[in-house]
C-alpha positions in Angstrom: 120.1 76.0 212.6 120.8 72.6 214.1 124.1 70.8 213.9 122.6 68.3 211.4 122.2 71.1 208.9 125.8 72.2 209.3 127.1 68.7 208.2 126.3 69.2 204.5 127.6 72.7 204.5 130.8 71.6 206.1 131.2 68.7 203.7 130.6 71.0 200.7 133.2 73.4 202.1 135.7 70.6 202.7 135.2 69.0 199.3 135.3 72.3 197.3 138.6 73.4 198.8 141.7 72.0 197.1 145.3 72.3 198.0 148.2 71.6 195.7 152.0 71.8 195.9 154.2 71.9 192.8 158.0 71.9 192.9 160.3 72.6 189.9 164.0 72.0 190.3 166.2 73.6 187.7 169.3 71.5 188.3 171.2 74.4 189.9 172.6 74.1 193.4 170.2 75.9 195.9 171.5 78.9 197.7 170.4 80.6 200.9 168.3 83.4 199.4 164.5 82.6 199.3 162.0 84.9 197.7 158.6 84.2 199.4 155.3 85.6 197.9 152.3 84.3 199.9 149.6 86.1 197.9 150.3 85.8 194.1 147.0 86.7 192.4 145.4 84.4 189.8 141.8 84.6 188.6 139.0 82.1 187.9 140.3 79.1 189.7 143.8 79.7 188.4 142.7 79.7 184.7 143.9 83.3 184.3 147.6 83.1 185.2 149.4 85.4 187.5 151.5 88.4 186.4 155.1 87.5 185.5 157.3 87.1 188.5 160.7 88.7 188.1 163.4 87.6 190.7 166.4 88.6 188.7 167.4 91.3 191.2 167.2 88.8 194.1 168.6 85.8 192.2 171.4 87.1 189.9 172.5 83.5 189.3 169.0 82.2 188.5 166.5 80.1 190.4 167.3 76.6 191.8 163.8 75.7 193.1 160.4 77.2 192.3 157.5 76.1 194.5 153.9 76.9 193.9 151.2 75.9 196.3 147.7 76.8 197.4 147.8 76.9 201.2 144.7 76.4 203.3 144.4 80.2 203.8 144.8 80.8 200.0 142.0 78.2 199.5 139.8 79.8 202.1 140.2 83.2 200.3 139.4 81.5 197.0 136.3 79.9 198.5 135.0 83.2 199.9 135.2 84.7 196.4 133.8 81.6 194.8 137.0 81.1 192.9 137.0 84.4 191.1 140.2 85.5 193.0 142.5 82.5 193.5 145.6 83.5 195.3 148.7 81.2 195.3 151.8 81.0 197.4 155.0 81.1 195.4 158.5 80.5 196.9 161.7 80.8 194.8 165.0 79.5 196.1 167.9 81.3 194.4 170.8 79.3 192.9 174.2 79.5 194.4 175.8 78.7 191.1 174.9 77.7 187.6 174.0 74.2 186.3 176.6 72.5 184.3 176.0 72.8 180.5 175.9 69.8 178.2 178.8 69.3 175.8 178.5 71.4 172.7 176.0 73.8 174.3 176.1 77.5 173.4 174.9 80.5 175.3 172.7 83.4 174.2 172.6 86.4 176.6 169.5 88.4 176.8 170.1 91.8 178.5 168.0 92.7 181.6 166.9 95.9 180.0 165.9 94.3 176.6 162.5 95.1 175.2 159.9 92.4 174.6 160.7 92.6 170.8 164.4 92.2 171.5 163.8 89.2 173.9 161.6 87.6 171.2 164.2 88.1 168.5 167.0 86.7 170.6 164.9 83.7 171.6 163.9 83.0 168.0 167.6 83.1 167.0 168.5 80.7 169.8 165.7 78.3 168.6 167.0 78.5 165.0 170.6 77.9 166.2 169.5 74.8 168.2 167.6 73.4 165.2 170.6 74.0 162.8 173.3 72.7 165.2 171.2 69.9 166.9 172.8 71.1 170.2 171.4 72.8 173.2 171.3 76.6 173.5 171.2 78.2 176.9 169.2 81.5 177.2 170.7 83.6 180.0 168.5 86.5 181.2 
């Protein structure tokens, strides 16, 4: 194969690879603990989401910054599988404290060992309380 034939293949590979970087800041002060997961599995170009990521053990005060990105190596792995397996890099920076609550806010604690039904019930109660009081309700996990 001559080098001229490699140009379209290279252009296709370059154009079909996409990188992204998303940063979510929660308002909490960032601490020094960082949970780094370079190979979080998603499927079908990211349309089928990853399994839930639980960092409550490492971040007892919550998360301050959540970063999601597709690195070049993640994109390469995705291209090799034609997008069927689409790994992502997730980095969670733990909070060193809690964010300040708005005036009039209340807090609902959801225990770590709560079942899915209990979490849903407490969440629904918090939503109802927020609607009734017109004030923010903090869900603490």
